Phi, psi and omega in degrees: 000149181233136181244133175243128180230116181270153168203161177114351182285168179161194180261129181223151177280161177301142188080357179273181182229156175215151177236118176265144172233149175229109180265129175254142177223160183099205187274078184224130176287133184292347178254024181287166178289128179235149176197164170243140182230161172221157178219112175282155181298130182075013184234164180274157179293144183219148184284135175262306183197150181219148169241119183282165180301334177288345184103347182292138185246130175241139176237153170290147181302329189281356175245355181304134178086351186244324183250142175230126173261142178212167178222146172248101184295327182297324180263357181058035189240141174242146184237153169226112175271125185238118180245161176052041183292141180230166188305334180288351179268357175299127181181173168267133177254135186239138175272147184219139178219144169237122182216136179052033177078010176244141182257139178235150179230146171272185183277348179093155179218128185289124174242119183233125183248110185201153178265000000 
């Protein structure tokens, strides 16, 4: 079993920054597929950024140049640095992991961008 715990969400003004963290515990390979998704009110959940086991990183077009995903394998933690936030980035952000063919989700952390 794998547990994912997110932290770092909150309220930020437009143009501001936040850093989300996702700590994994349990039976998870530190090089497993890790990702961040988000879901705004009334919308479908969407991929924000992902790190493949190979180390390749993918970003959604709407965050390129603003968000950075990274991982600390020693801590089994994935981060999402979010800069130049705008109100359209308001959503619940979910951590995701896939290991041994099983998908896991965190509980989500709310990010609100408002003045």
